[in-house]
N, C-alpha and C positions, 0 to 999 in steps of 0.2 A: 245872593243871586248877583250875578255880575249884570252890572249896568252895560248900555249901549256905550258912553262914555268910556267906562273901563276896557271895554272890550276894543275900542278904538284906540287907546292909548296904549293897550297891550300890544296891538298890531304894529301901531307906530314904532312901538320899541323892538320890535321883532326887526321889523324892517332897517333900521338905523343900525341894529348890529348886523344884517346881514350887508349893508354898506361899507360897516368899519372893516370887517374882514376882507371885503374885495378889497379894499384900498390897503391894507396890510399885507395882502399876497401882490399887490402890485409895487410895492417900493421894495427897496433893497435893505436888507436887515440894517441895524448901526453897527458896523465892523470898522476896521481901521482905515485910513484914505489907502494907504497901499492898495489894501485888498478889493477896495471899492472902484479905485481907478483900473485895476488888472481885470476885473469883472467888465466894467465900462469899456475898455479896451480889447476883448472879446465879443463885445456885441450882447453883453447881458446886460440889460437895464431895469429888469422888475427880479423878483422873487419866483414867479410863477414860471419864469423860464428857465431856471435851475432845475425845475421838477425834472428827473429822468436822466441829467447830464452826469456822467461818470465822476464820480469823487475825484480818482485818479487823474481825470482830466483837469479839472479845477485846480488840485495840487501842481499842476505844473507851470501855473500861471504866475510871473512874478510877482510877487508881492501877496501873494496868498499861503497864507500859514496853517497850521493845525487850528489855533485858537477861532480865524474867522472861517475856515472848514465845520469847525462845531457849531460854532454861532448859526451860519447859512444851515446846517442841519436841524439844530432846535427849531426855527423858525418854520422852515419848509413843516414838519412835524405837527405844528402848531393847524396847520391847514391841511393834516392826511396828506401830505405830500413828503416826497424824499427825492434823494441823488440818486443816481441809477447805480 
């Protein structure tokens, strides 16, 4: 039988996980400095902002290479998001 304390701890743990996921979706993933500067220069400051953006559009940014695009796609997929 689950005690009230155990239920409360489980709920707290789930809430913390939800916050952690939201924060992860708000930060850009760890990519190289040139790619980060390219995204910031184009007005992208969070991972969530990249959802739906065409991959080809990002690839045109100076400093954005295939490795950075792959990292971005993987980070988006973790949040059930994707590029356009």
